[in-house]
Residue frames relative to the residue before (quaternion, step in Angstrom):
aa qw qx qy qz dx dy dz
M 1.0000 0.0000 0.0000 0.0000 0.00 0.00 0.00
S 0.4158 -0.7319 0.4893 0.2281 3.59 -0.93 0.90
L 0.4137 -0.7057 0.5238 0.2377 3.51 -1.26 0.38
I 0.2855 -0.7394 0.5939 0.1379 3.58 -1.23 0.77
T 0.3602 -0.7064 0.5596 0.2410 3.67 -0.87 0.87
V 0.0197 0.7679 -0.6381 0.0524 3.59 -0.91 1.01
Y 0.2901 -0.6889 0.6377 0.1858 3.46 -1.50 0.34
R 0.1045 -0.8357 0.5386 -0.0235 3.55 -0.48 1.23
G 0.4959 -0.5997 0.5413 0.3185 3.54 -1.34 0.34
T 0.1375 -0.7644 0.6222 0.0987 3.53 -1.19 0.47
R 0.7252 -0.4580 0.3120 0.4087 3.51 -1.38 0.39
S 0.6909 0.4958 -0.2740 0.4491 3.55 1.09 -0.79
G 0.5101 -0.6483 0.4107 0.3884 3.54 1.34 -0.33
R 0.5248 0.6080 -0.3951 0.4459 3.61 1.39 0.11
V 0.3556 -0.7165 0.5591 0.2179 3.61 -0.70 1.11
Q 0.0871 -0.8097 0.5791 -0.0383 3.50 -0.88 1.14
E 0.4446 -0.6740 0.5437 0.2289 3.49 -1.07 0.94
G 0.0815 0.7936 -0.5919 0.1149 3.45 -0.98 0.96
T 0.3431 -0.7132 0.5501 0.2664 3.69 -1.15 -0.17
V 0.0820 -0.7429 0.6557 0.1074 3.56 -1.34 0.38
L 0.5563 -0.6013 0.4253 0.3848 3.59 -1.14 0.43
S 0.5343 -0.5879 0.5090 0.3314 3.47 -1.18 0.74
P 0.4481 -0.6802 0.4854 0.3177 3.64 -0.98 0.73
G 0.5663 -0.6056 0.4218 0.3669 3.62 1.03 -0.12
P 0.7712 -0.2916 0.2289 0.5175 3.65 -1.15 -0.24
P 0.4849 -0.6718 0.4686 0.3064 3.66 -0.95 0.72
K 0.3987 -0.7198 0.5375 0.1844 3.52 -1.13 0.93
R 0.8674 -0.0953 0.0618 0.4845 3.63 -1.13 0.54
H 0.8715 -0.0194 0.0472 0.4878 3.55 -0.36 -1.28
Q 0.4498 0.7185 -0.4228 0.3204 3.58 1.34 0.20
V 0.1609 -0.7768 0.6062 0.0562 3.55 -1.15 0.70
I 0.1548 -0.7683 0.6017 0.1540 3.67 -0.68 0.92
V 0.1659 -0.7895 0.5904 0.0230 3.56 -0.87 1.20
R 0.2966 -0.7048 0.6233 0.1638 3.57 -1.02 0.98
I 0.2520 -0.8279 0.4827 0.1342 3.57 -0.26 1.24
T 0.1794 -0.7955 0.5765 0.0516 3.51 -0.87 1.12
H 0.8059 0.0694 -0.0165 0.5878 3.64 1.02 -0.62
S 0.0343 -0.7794 0.6250 0.0282 3.47 -1.34 0.54
G 0.4112 -0.6675 0.5620 0.2637 3.57 -1.11 0.73
L 0.2749 -0.6929 0.6247 0.2325 3.59 -1.29 0.16
C 0.1059 -0.8389 0.5339 0.0029 3.59 -0.26 1.28
G 0.6106 -0.5676 0.4058 0.3746 3.58 -1.08 0.55
T 0.5931 0.5676 -0.3631 0.4407 3.52 1.16 -0.60
D 0.5514 0.5976 -0.4154 0.4077 3.70 1.03 -0.48
E 0.5984 0.5711 -0.3802 0.4138 3.62 1.03 -0.70
H 0.6477 0.5577 -0.3398 0.3923 3.57 1.02 -0.70
Y 0.7643 0.3679 -0.1661 0.5029 3.56 1.18 -0.65
K 0.4309 0.7266 -0.4705 0.2549 3.64 1.09 0.05
C 0.6674 0.4672 -0.3092 0.4905 3.65 1.32 -0.20
Q 0.5820 0.5763 -0.3573 0.4489 3.48 1.38 0.12
D 0.4584 -0.6688 0.5079 0.2910 3.57 -1.14 0.58
M 0.4603 0.6449 -0.4692 0.3900 3.53 0.27 1.28
V 0.5559 -0.5759 0.4788 0.3606 3.55 -1.25 0.45
L 0.3228 -0.7823 0.5085 0.1591 3.54 -0.75 1.09
G 0.6943 0.5113 -0.3694 0.3465 3.49 -1.35 0.25
H 0.0916 0.8216 -0.5595 0.0598 3.56 -0.93 0.84
E 0.5906 0.4918 -0.3952 0.5031 3.49 1.33 0.52
G 0.1187 0.8704 -0.4530 0.1520 3.46 0.60 1.28
V 0.0253 -0.7559 0.6541 0.0128 3.53 -1.20 0.77
G 0.2123 0.7700 -0.5782 0.1667 3.61 -0.98 0.87
I 0.5984 -0.5830 0.4670 0.2897 3.37 -1.51 -0.16
V 0.4394 -0.6914 0.5020 0.2774 3.63 -0.77 0.86
E 0.1673 -0.8254 0.5377 0.0394 3.49 -0.55 1.21
S 0.7913 -0.0841 0.0382 0.6044 3.67 1.08 -0.55
I 0.1827 -0.7959 0.5715 0.0813 3.58 -1.12 0.57
G 0.5194 -0.6166 0.4777 0.3490 3.56 -1.18 0.52
N 0.6602 -0.5732 0.3271 0.3585 3.63 -1.24 0.38
S 0.6754 0.4789 -0.2790 0.4864 3.58 1.38 -0.13
V 0.4812 0.6755 -0.4394 0.3452 3.60 1.27 -0.13
V 0.1175 -0.8209 0.5588 -0.0082 3.47 -0.89 1.08
T 0.7134 0.4798 -0.2558 0.4421 3.67 1.14 -0.53
L 0.7601 0.2735 -0.1654 0.5658 3.62 1.20 -0.29
K 0.1285 -0.7501 0.6371 0.1223 3.62 -1.31 0.32
V 0.6743 -0.4870 0.3833 0.4015 3.43 -1.34 0.35
G 0.7329 0.3637 -0.2869 0.4983 3.62 -0.90 0.90
D 0.5415 0.6082 -0.4326 0.3869 3.68 1.10 -0.29
R 0.3621 -0.6904 0.5899 0.2105 3.53 -1.22 0.73
V 0.0219 0.8329 -0.5462 0.0862 3.64 -0.37 1.21
G 0.1699 -0.7531 0.6243 0.1194 3.45 -1.43 0.21
W 0.0867 -0.7670 0.6287 0.0949 3.59 -1.37 0.17
G 0.2889 -0.7843 0.5291 0.1468 3.53 -1.24 0.32
Y 0.8703 -0.1641 0.1500 0.4394 3.51 -1.23 -0.78
C 0.7331 0.3416 -0.1698 0.5631 3.59 1.17 -0.82
H 0.0753 0.8419 -0.5328 0.0391 3.52 -0.65 1.01
G 0.8066 0.1272 -0.1549 0.5561 3.61 1.17 0.59
S 0.1155 0.7621 -0.6333 0.0691 3.48 -1.24 0.56
C 0.7021 -0.4916 0.2949 0.4223 3.62 -1.22 0.08
L 0.2447 -0.8067 0.4879 0.2264 3.59 1.32 -0.67
N 0.7266 0.4477 -0.2234 0.4709 3.60 1.20 0.25
C 0.6251 0.5387 -0.3454 0.4469 3.58 1.29 0.06
E 0.7483 -0.4093 0.2859 0.4368 3.53 -1.28 0.06
Y 0.6434 0.5238 -0.3177 0.4591 3.54 0.98 -0.83
C 0.7129 0.4654 -0.2573 0.4571 3.53 0.84 -1.07
D 0.5853 0.5502 -0.3656 0.4701 3.66 1.17 -0.55
Q 0.7382 0.4280 -0.2213 0.4722 3.63 1.12 -0.68
G 0.5583 -0.6316 0.3808 0.3799 3.50 1.34 0.18
Q 0.5782 0.5620 -0.3817 0.4518 3.57 1.29 0.51
E 0.0072 0.8463 -0.5306 0.0461 3.56 0.79 1.02
L 0.5394 0.6409 -0.3902 0.3821 3.57 1.14 -0.39
Y 0.7157 0.4562 -0.2118 0.4846 3.57 1.24 -0.71
C 0.4404 0.7136 -0.4526 0.3034 3.62 1.30 -0.27
E 0.5403 -0.6320 0.4597 0.3119 3.54 -1.15 0.72
Q 0.7375 0.3699 -0.1985 0.5290 3.51 1.26 -0.44
R 0.2708 0.8035 -0.4952 0.1894 3.55 1.24 0.58
Q 0.2202 -0.7564 0.6041 0.1199 3.50 -1.14 0.65
F 0.0106 -0.8093 0.5868 -0.0227 3.63 -0.76 1.10
Y 0.6549 -0.4686 0.4256 0.4128 3.42 -1.46 0.46
G 0.8107 0.2470 -0.2314 0.4778 3.56 -1.02 1.01
F 0.7152 0.4097 -0.2440 0.5110 3.51 1.21 -0.06
D 0.8119 0.1218 -0.0018 0.5710 3.52 1.15 -0.70
E 0.8352 0.2051 -0.1293 0.4936 3.62 -1.22 0.31
F 0.0015 -0.8835 0.4662 -0.0455 3.52 0.77 1.19
D 0.6711 0.4695 -0.2844 0.4983 3.54 1.34 -0.32
Q 0.6563 0.4245 -0.3415 0.5220 3.62 1.25 0.26
G 0.2380 0.7464 -0.5975 0.1707 3.51 -1.15 0.84
S 0.5897 -0.6087 0.4019 0.3466 3.57 -1.26 0.12
F 0.5991 0.5043 -0.3749 0.4962 3.47 1.30 -0.14
A 0.5299 0.5797 -0.3777 0.4904 3.54 0.71 1.18
T 0.5646 -0.6144 0.4361 0.3371 3.53 -1.36 0.15
Y 0.7951 0.0778 -0.0351 0.6004 3.45 1.25 -0.53
A 0.0046 0.7762 -0.6290 -0.0436 3.63 -1.26 0.30
T 0.2430 -0.7717 0.5748 0.1228 3.54 -1.20 0.67
W 0.0687 0.8156 -0.5680 0.0861 3.56 -0.69 1.00
N 0.6075 -0.5346 0.4559 0.3705 3.50 -1.33 0.26
E 0.5605 -0.6358 0.3882 0.3619 3.67 -0.70 0.95
H 0.6222 0.5830 -0.3623 0.3764 3.64 0.97 -0.73
F 0.7398 0.4033 -0.2289 0.4875 3.57 1.08 -0.58
L 0.5888 0.4706 -0.3878 0.5305 3.62 1.31 0.40
F 0.0278 -0.7922 0.6096 0.0106 3.54 -1.21 0.62
R 0.5675 -0.6174 0.4290 0.3358 3.59 -1.09 0.76
I 0.3300 -0.7122 0.5785 0.2216 3.61 -1.14 0.64
P 0.4654 -0.6684 0.4679 0.3432 3.64 -0.70 0.87
E 0.6061 -0.6091 0.3908 0.3300 3.61 -1.10 0.82
S 0.6778 0.5305 -0.3059 0.4069 3.58 1.00 -0.62
I 0.6526 0.4783 -0.3102 0.4991 3.59 1.36 -0.26
P 0.3462 -0.7355 0.5364 0.2269 3.64 -0.53 1.05
S 0.6708 -0.5461 0.3533 0.3562 3.57 -1.18 0.92
A 0.6948 0.5116 -0.2783 0.4221 3.52 0.85 -1.09
E 0.6828 0.4234 -0.2971 0.5161 3.64 1.23 -0.62
A 0.6168 0.5804 -0.3526 0.3980 3.65 1.12 -0.58
A 0.6116 0.6285 -0.3511 0.3282 3.58 0.96 -0.86
P 0.7125 0.4319 -0.3017 0.4634 3.64 0.83 -0.91
L 0.5876 0.5817 -0.3746 0.4196 3.57 1.23 -0.25
M 0.5199 0.6694 -0.4003 0.3484 3.57 1.23 -0.41
C 0.7785 0.1815 -0.1076 0.5911 3.61 1.13 -0.66
A 0.7514 0.4271 -0.2480 0.4376 3.58 0.40 -1.16
G 0.6889 0.4781 -0.2654 0.4758 3.49 0.93 -0.97
A 0.6823 0.4880 -0.2797 0.4670 3.52 0.84 -0.94
A 0.6227 0.5679 -0.3361 0.4204 3.57 1.09 -0.80
V 0.7065 0.4485 -0.2593 0.4820 3.62 0.88 -0.92
Y 0.5899 0.5454 -0.3463 0.4845 3.59 1.14 -0.84
S 0.6945 0.4882 -0.2831 0.4462 3.64 0.78 -1.04
A 0.6346 0.5291 -0.3171 0.4655 3.58 1.09 -0.75
L 0.6468 0.5119 -0.3156 0.4690 3.58 0.94 -0.84
R 0.7009 0.4553 -0.2717 0.4771 3.62 0.90 -0.90
S 0.6527 0.4838 -0.3484 0.4674 3.66 0.98 -0.63
A 0.6574 0.5134 -0.3225 0.4475 3.59 1.05 -0.52
G 0.4609 -0.7172 0.4112 0.3227 3.49 1.34 -0.22
V 0.2704 0.7987 -0.4945 0.2108 3.58 1.22 0.60
Q 0.1023 -0.7659 0.6346 0.0140 3.52 -1.06 1.09
W 0.7462 -0.4639 0.2644 0.3976 3.49 -1.37 0.46
H 0.7062 0.4920 -0.2498 0.4435 3.58 1.09 -0.76
H 0.5463 0.6304 -0.3868 0.3931 3.59 1.26 -0.13
R 0.3744 -0.6448 0.6190 0.2468 3.45 -1.44 0.48
V 0.1180 -0.7974 0.5918 0.0024 3.59 -0.83 1.19
G 0.1869 -0.7618 0.6131 0.0936 3.51 -1.00 0.91
V 0.0880 -0.7785 0.6179 0.0656 3.50 -1.04 0.68
L 0.1807 -0.8082 0.5594 0.0365 3.56 -0.53 1.29
G 0.7776 0.2229 -0.1957 0.5544 3.57 -0.17 1.25
L 0.0625 -0.8095 0.5836 0.0149 3.62 -0.56 1.07
G 0.3067 0.7342 -0.5449 0.2645 3.54 0.44 1.25
G 0.8292 -0.1451 0.1269 0.5247 3.60 -1.05 -0.78
L 0.7169 0.3850 -0.2553 0.5222 3.65 0.93 -0.72
G 0.6932 0.5253 -0.3148 0.3800 3.52 0.79 -0.97
H 0.6884 0.4998 -0.3329 0.4068 3.61 0.87 -0.73
L 0.6170 0.5187 -0.3176 0.4995 3.51 1.37 -0.34
A 0.6456 0.5077 -0.3266 0.4677 3.56 1.12 -0.77
V 0.6147 0.5170 -0.3751 0.4629 3.67 0.98 -0.56
Q 0.6629 0.4884 -0.3328 0.4597 3.67 0.83 -0.79
Y 0.6974 0.4912 -0.3068 0.4221 3.55 0.80 -0.94
A 0.6467 0.5155 -0.3158 0.4651 3.57 0.98 -0.94
A 0.6574 0.5143 -0.3099 0.4553 3.58 0.93 -0.89
K 0.6677 0.5041 -0.3111 0.4509 3.61 1.00 -0.82
M 0.6152 0.5454 -0.3153 0.4740 3.49 1.26 -0.57
G 0.5888 -0.6090 0.3651 0.3862 3.55 1.26 -0.10
C 0.4849 0.6938 -0.4159 0.3325 3.61 1.32 0.00
H 0.4430 -0.5875 0.5971 0.3195 3.44 -1.38 0.30
V 0.0980 -0.8548 0.5093 0.0157 3.60 -0.45 1.17
T 0.0986 -0.7709 0.6263 0.0618 3.56 -0.86 0.96
T 0.2015 -0.7606 0.6064 0.1148 3.57 -0.80 1.02
Y 0.1335 -0.7643 0.6261 0.0770 3.65 -0.96 0.95
S 0.0647 0.8027 -0.5868 0.0842 3.55 -0.92 0.93
H 0.4710 -0.6482 0.4971 0.3329 3.55 -1.18 0.28
S 0.7362 0.3910 -0.2050 0.5130 3.58 1.30 -0.30
S 0.3745 -0.7516 0.4917 0.2302 3.56 -0.68 1.09
G 0.5625 0.6393 -0.3654 0.3760 3.53 1.31 -0.23
K 0.6284 0.5521 -0.3249 0.4413 3.56 1.33 -0.03
E 0.4561 0.7451 -0.4238 0.2391 3.46 1.32 -0.23
E 0.6558 0.5026 -0.3381 0.4505 3.62 0.95 -0.86
A 0.6378 0.4945 -0.3549 0.4720 3.67 0.92 -0.73
A 0.6476 0.5334 -0.3462 0.4198 3.59 0.80 -0.85
R 0.6918 0.4799 -0.2672 0.4687 3.57 0.90 -0.96
N 0.6595 0.4892 -0.3305 0.4653 3.56 1.05 -0.65
L 0.6312 0.5110 -0.3331 0.4791 3.62 1.24 -0.34
G 0.6891 -0.4804 0.3071 0.4473 3.60 1.25 -0.31
A 0.4505 0.6780 -0.4651 0.3479 3.64 1.18 0.06
S 0.3627 -0.7287 0.5447 0.2016 3.59 -0.94 0.90
D 0.7974 0.1294 -0.0516 0.5872 3.57 1.10 -0.78
F 0.1289 -0.7703 0.6188 0.0840 3.56 -1.15 0.43
Q 0.0221 0.8081 -0.5879 0.0294 3.60 -0.85 0.92
V 0.3110 -0.7207 0.5879 0.1957 3.54 -0.97 0.94
L 0.4415 -0.7108 0.4825 0.2590 3.59 -0.69 1.18
G 0.7882 0.2761 -0.2727 0.4776 3.49 -0.96 0.99
D 0.5729 0.5789 -0.3795 0.4390 3.56 1.24 -0.20
T 0.1741 -0.8367 0.5109 0.0932 3.71 -0.15 1.16
S 0.5273 0.6332 -0.4021 0.3991 3.64 1.31 0.01
T 0.7827 0.1859 -0.1641 0.5709 3.49 1.23 -0.19
S 0.0688 -0.8078 0.5854 0.0119 3.58 -1.10 0.61
S 0.2479 -0.7666 0.5801 0.1201 3.58 -1.18 0.44
H 0.6225 -0.5008 0.4260 0.4246 3.53 -1.27 0.17
A 0.5350 -0.5782 0.4993 0.3606 3.59 -1.17 0.59
V 0.3244 -0.7681 0.5226 0.1782 3.55 -1.05 0.73
D 0.5537 -0.6161 0.4613 0.3179 3.50 -1.29 0.43
C 0.7855 0.0431 -0.0279 0.6168 3.52 1.12 -0.72
L 0.1432 -0.7653 0.6255 0.0509 3.55 -0.96 0.98
L 0.1782 -0.7606 0.6181 0.0882 3.62 -0.75 1.05
L 0.2346 -0.7348 0.6217 0.1362 3.58 -0.89 1.01
T 0.0560 0.8399 -0.5293 0.1063 3.50 -0.27 1.29
G 0.4405 0.7317 -0.4112 0.3186 3.60 1.24 0.36
S 0.6525 -0.5352 0.3507 0.4060 3.62 -1.05 -0.22
Q 0.7899 0.1089 -0.0794 0.5982 3.53 1.24 -0.13
Q 0.6992 -0.4485 0.3292 0.4490 3.57 -1.30 0.20
P 0.4490 -0.6837 0.5013 0.2823 3.63 -1.11 0.61
D 0.5695 -0.4632 0.4938 0.4662 3.49 -1.36 -0.18
W 0.3693 -0.7957 0.4332 0.2070 3.57 -0.29 1.32
S 0.5988 0.5404 -0.3849 0.4486 3.62 0.98 -0.63
Q 0.6651 0.4992 -0.2933 0.4715 3.50 1.01 -0.91
A 0.6746 0.4949 -0.3156 0.4476 3.65 0.88 -0.91
L 0.6276 0.5314 -0.3419 0.4546 3.66 1.00 -0.76
S 0.6730 0.5150 -0.3170 0.4259 3.61 0.97 -0.80
L 0.6185 0.5617 -0.3408 0.4311 3.58 1.19 -0.30
V 0.6835 0.4971 -0.2405 0.4775 3.67 1.25 -0.54
R 0.4083 -0.7037 0.5222 0.2557 3.49 -1.00 0.80
R 0.6943 -0.4668 0.3544 0.4176 3.50 -1.29 0.18
G 0.7795 0.2426 -0.1961 0.5432 3.59 -0.78 0.94
G 0.5073 0.6826 -0.4014 0.3399 3.60 1.23 0.02
V 0.3608 -0.7089 0.5612 0.2288 3.57 -1.36 0.13
I 0.1588 -0.7273 0.6551 0.1293 3.42 -1.24 0.75
S 0.1615 -0.8235 0.5424 0.0399 3.61 -0.48 1.24
A 0.2336 -0.7986 0.5466 0.0939 3.60 -0.37 1.24
V 0.0063 -0.7878 0.6148 -0.0364 3.58 -0.57 1.21
T 0.5300 0.6414 -0.3819 0.4023 3.55 1.25 -0.44
V 0.3353 -0.7155 0.5794 0.1998 3.59 -1.04 0.85
D 0.2522 0.7390 -0.5784 0.2362 3.59 -0.53 1.19
S 0.2130 -0.8287 0.5063 0.1075 3.62 -0.65 1.06
S 0.4696 0.6760 -0.4386 0.3609 3.51 1.34 0.23
E 0.6699 -0.5594 0.3317 0.3583 3.50 -1.24 0.60
L 0.3798 -0.7154 0.5424 0.2229 3.62 -1.00 0.83
R 0.0319 0.8097 -0.5844 0.0436 3.58 -0.74 1.07
C 0.2497 0.7617 -0.5686 0.1847 3.59 -0.56 0.99
S 0.6362 -0.5547 0.3935 0.3643 3.54 -1.38 0.24
Y 0.3910 -0.7330 0.5228 0.1912 3.54 -0.48 1.34
G 0.6873 0.4953 -0.3280 0.4180 3.61 0.86 -0.94
E 0.6299 0.5661 -0.3189 0.4255 3.48 1.09 -0.72
V 0.6276 0.4900 -0.3021 0.5241 3.57 1.10 -0.87
L 0.6636 0.5324 -0.3159 0.4200 3.62 0.83 -0.86
M 0.7484 0.4394 -0.2082 0.4511 3.47 0.65 -1.33
N 0.7351 0.3745 -0.2420 0.5107 3.64 1.08 -0.44
A 0.3992 -0.7560 0.4486 0.2603 3.61 1.38 0.23
M 0.2899 0.7739 -0.5053 0.2485 3.52 0.97 0.90
R 0.2163 -0.7727 0.5764 0.1544 3.55 -1.17 0.43
I 0.1803 -0.7548 0.6211 0.1094 3.59 -0.83 0.95
Q 0.0050 0.8516 -0.5220 0.0470 3.63 -0.38 1.06
G 0.3224 -0.7323 0.5621 0.2095 3.56 -0.78 0.98
S 0.1002 -0.7911 0.6013 0.0498 3.61 -1.03 0.59
L 0.3194 -0.7360 0.5841 0.1229 3.52 -0.76 1.29
P 0.6902 -0.5112 0.2549 0.4443 3.60 -0.94 0.57
A 0.6684 -0.4628 0.3400 0.4727 3.70 0.28 -1.10
A 0.3905 -0.6642 0.5945 0.2301 3.44 -1.25 0.79
P 0.7258 -0.4651 0.2731 0.4269 3.64 -1.20 0.48
T 0.6467 0.5358 -0.3097 0.4458 3.57 1.01 -0.96
S 0.6381 0.5205 -0.3087 0.4759 3.60 1.07 -0.78
N 0.6320 0.5237 -0.3331 0.4640 3.57 1.01 -0.79
V 0.6315 0.5334 -0.3034 0.4739 3.62 1.01 -0.72
R 0.6715 0.4813 -0.2851 0.4859 3.59 0.99 -0.94
C 0.6232 0.5309 -0.3365 0.4654 3.53 1.06 -0.83
S 0.6578 0.5043 -0.3090 0.4664 3.68 0.84 -0.75
T 0.6612 0.4808 -0.3162 0.4813 3.55 1.01 -0.80
F 0.6386 0.5165 -0.3275 0.4670 3.61 1.06 -0.73
Q 0.6340 0.5120 -0.3163 0.4856 3.61 1.05 -0.83
R 0.5986 0.5361 -0.3584 0.4752 3.66 0.99 -0.63
S 0.6916 0.5073 -0.2841 0.4286 3.58 0.91 -0.90
M 0.6153 0.5773 -0.3040 0.4423 3.51 1.38 -0.44
E 0.5249 0.6912 -0.3661 0.3357 3.52 1.35 -0.58
């Protein structure tokens, strides 16, 4: 049985090259992908001290398929993201919400010998999707999680072209959120702690830029505020940025306790909504949307 080169996390946090045994010929709905490109997601930082193959923003070429695979063929260019398994038979799965399945499988929780920091990976066909020809693989890889995460958050929040959208944090998630919201036709305000990011924000499509804590400037309250920084915001500050009836969509990964004014949320009819990265259907829609931006 052949060996696959992988890059794993270690207890020290140093990424180490290693090998794992090839799983052999694909079974039924399995697809073996020769990995050509991988994104580097902020989530990978959370697992670099774990003994697991890293990476979950993968793009590659289908090299072989199981005898029951019907959606893909050898030679297809495909990608995958954060969610790579579910029961495929419950109410959530039937509705394209595999992320909520009781048997869901996520990066960092299951399949520790599979990842995009490797030469090959084996996945169920349902969690792989073709990459549009117009999107280069190097650009497609970061869309598998980061891009799909903010796209899914915008759609889940019900954002329409006439809405004002705020993006708090202009990092890996935020720079994509600004572009997507702007391309949807929204008026986009970027909030940052650094005035040095204004030019970048406007080049990405932001109409307004505000430095948090700077009382000399102000902007209109937004209908939807995406939290895309590296940690939870100052909640009193975040709530003040959103209009009555608005939505705060939490995309930031942070396990600390959420503390905010219940009364302010109640009396202003606000909604604080968590947003998991993306189900396979959202990945497909994100790729289609990205193609329309070209």
